[in-house]
C-alpha positions as CSV (number, residue, x, y, z in Angstrom):
1,M,0.0,0.0,0.0
2,Q,2.8,2.4,0.9
3,R,4.6,1.5,-2.3
4,A,1.5,2.3,-4.3
5,L,1.2,5.7,-2.5
6,G,4.9,6.3,-3.1
7,V,4.5,5.6,-6.9
8,A,1.4,7.8,-7.0
9,S,3.2,10.7,-5.3
10,E,6.2,10.4,-7.7
11,A,3.8,10.4,-10.6
12,Q,2.1,13.5,-9.3
13,T,5.5,15.2,-8.7
14,L,6.5,14.4,-12.4
15,V,3.1,15.8,-13.6
16,W,3.6,19.0,-11.7
17,A,7.2,19.3,-12.9
18,S,6.0,18.8,-16.5
19,L,3.3,21.4,-16.1
20,R,5.8,23.9,-14.6
21,E,8.2,23.3,-17.5
22,R,5.4,23.8,-20.1
23,S,4.3,27.1,-18.4
24,V,7.9,28.3,-18.4
25,Q,8.2,27.5,-22.1
26,L,4.9,29.2,-22.9
27,A,6.0,32.3,-21.0
28,R,9.3,32.4,-22.9
29,R,7.4,32.2,-26.2
30,V,5.0,35.0,-25.2
31,D,7.8,37.1,-24.0
32,A,9.7,36.7,-27.3
33,R,6.6,37.7,-29.2
34,V,5.9,40.7,-27.1
35,R,9.5,41.8,-27.4
36,S,9.4,41.5,-31.2
37,A,6.1,43.5,-31.3
38,L,7.5,46.2,-29.0
39,A,10.8,46.5,-30.9
40,V,11.1,49.9,-32.4
41,R,10.9,49.7,-36.1
42,P,11.8,52.4,-38.5
43,S,8.6,54.0,-39.8
44,R,7.7,56.8,-42.1
45,Q,6.8,59.7,-39.9
46,R,5.0,62.7,-41.3
47,P,6.9,66.0,-41.1
48,V,5.8,68.1,-38.2
49,V,3.7,71.0,-39.5
50,P,3.4,73.9,-37.1
51,K,-0.2,74.4,-36.0
52,E,-2.1,77.5,-36.9
53,P,-3.2,79.8,-34.1
54,P,-6.8,79.2,-33.2
55,R,-9.3,81.3,-35.1
56,Q,-11.2,83.8,-33.3
57,Q,-15.0,84.0,-33.6
58,R,-16.4,86.0,-36.5
59,T,-16.9,89.7,-35.7
60,Q,-18.0,90.5,-39.2
61,T,-21.2,92.2,-40.2
62,P,-23.4,90.4,-42.6
63,K,-22.4,92.9,-45.4
64,E,-18.7,92.3,-44.8
65,R,-19.3,88.5,-44.9
66,A,-21.4,88.8,-48.1
67,A,-18.6,90.8,-49.7
68,Q,-16.0,88.3,-48.7
69,L,-18.1,85.4,-49.9
70,T,-18.7,87.2,-53.2
71,Q,-15.0,87.6,-53.7
72,R,-14.4,83.9,-52.9
73,D,-17.3,82.1,-54.4
74,G,-19.2,84.3,-56.7
75,Q,-22.5,86.2,-56.4
76,A,-25.0,83.4,-56.4
77,L,-23.2,81.2,-53.8
78,A,-22.5,84.2,-51.6
79,A,-26.2,85.2,-51.6
80,R,-27.2,81.7,-50.8
81,A,-24.7,81.5,-47.9
82,V,-25.9,84.8,-46.5
83,T,-29.5,83.7,-46.8
84,T,-28.6,80.4,-45.0
85,S,-26.9,82.3,-42.2
86,R,-29.9,84.4,-41.7
87,L,-32.3,81.5,-41.9
88,R,-30.2,79.8,-39.2
89,W,-31.5,82.4,-36.7
90,L,-35.1,82.4,-38.0
91,P,-36.4,79.7,-35.6
92,V,-35.1,81.5,-32.5
93,P,-38.0,83.9,-32.0
94,A,-40.5,81.1,-32.7
95,M,-38.7,78.9,-30.1
96,L,-38.7,81.8,-27.6
97,G,-42.5,82.2,-28.3
98,W,-43.1,78.5,-27.5
99,L,-40.9,78.8,-24.4
100,V,-43.0,81.7,-23.1
101,L,-46.2,80.0,-24.0
102,L,-45.2,76.8,-22.2
103,T,-44.1,78.9,-19.1
104,L,-47.4,80.6,-19.1
105,L,-49.2,77.3,-19.3
106,K,-47.2,76.0,-16.4
107,L,-48.0,79.0,-14.3
108,L,-51.7,78.6,-15.1
109,K,-51.5,75.0,-14.1
110,L,-49.8,76.0,-10.9
111,L,-52.5,78.6,-10.2
112,E,-55.2,76.0,-10.9
113,L,-53.4,73.7,-8.4
114,L,-53.3,76.4,-5.8
115,K,-57.0,77.1,-6.4
116,L,-57.6,73.4,-6.1
117,L,-55.7,73.3,-2.8
118,E,-57.7,76.3,-1.5
119,L,-60.9,74.4,-2.6
120,L,-59.7,71.3,-0.8
121,E,-59.0,73.3,2.3
122,L,-62.6,74.8,2.1
123,L,-64.0,71.3,1.5
124,E,-62.1,70.0,4.5
125,L,-63.5,72.9,6.6
126,L,-67.0,72.2,5.3
127,E,-66.6,68.5,6.1
128,L,-65.6,69.4,9.6
129,L,-68.6,71.7,9.9
130,E,-70.8,69.0,8.4
131,L,-69.5,66.4,10.8
132,S,-70.2,68.7,13.7
133,V,-73.7,69.3,12.3
134,L,-74.2,65.7,11.6
135,S,-73.2,64.8,15.2
136,V,-75.9,67.3,16.4
137,L,-78.4,66.0,13.9
138,S,-77.9,62.4,15.0
139,V,-79.0,63.5,18.5
140,L,-81.9,65.8,17.4
141,P,-84.4,63.1,16.2
142,S,-84.1,61.3,19.5
143,A,-84.6,64.6,21.4
144,W,-87.6,65.4,19.2
145,A,-89.0,61.9,19.7
146,Q,-88.5,62.2,23.5
147,R,-90.3,65.6,23.5
148,A,-93.1,64.2,21.4
149,R,-93.5,61.3,23.8
150,Q,-93.5,63.6,26.8
151,A,-96.1,65.8,25.2
152,Q,-98.2,62.8,24.4
153,T,-98.0,61.5,27.9
154,A,-98.8,65.0,29.2
155,R,-101.9,65.1,27.0
156,R,-103.0,61.6,28.2
157,R,-102.6,62.7,31.8
158,A,-104.5,65.8,31.2
159,G,-107.2,63.8,29.4
160,A,-107.4,61.3,32.2
161,A,-107.6,64.0,34.8
162,G,-110.3,65.9,32.9
163,G,-112.3,62.7,32.2
164,T,-112.3,62.9,28.5
């Protein structure tokens, strides 16, 4: 039994040694591939062109821009470009109008909600009053009935005393 265990442990040791050797070989291969990939190779580099300074925003009037575009592109294209630049700002007043309209609608809705809250407060107040009135009303019929019974018994007594 011990001999079988000894053979098994030797076999296991050999397997582990073999696995270690394989992993070392694999690491060497990967290392060689990485080194070859990272090796600096001569390449064609573009000549470095100095960057232009950043352009400032246009401060031209539309007439100056139209004149510049006319010189560059011709009359028809320049007119088209100026028209396009004007049309770009056309939706702004319409959008502002919609924005104002939506704001007014929101304010109206808010006012309605405030009125609704006031109405709810009034309704709660009325409910409280109604509950107090109802509590009195629930007692009233019994009080009326009691008075009616007392009046009836008083009439009977008066009738019995008078002999009618």
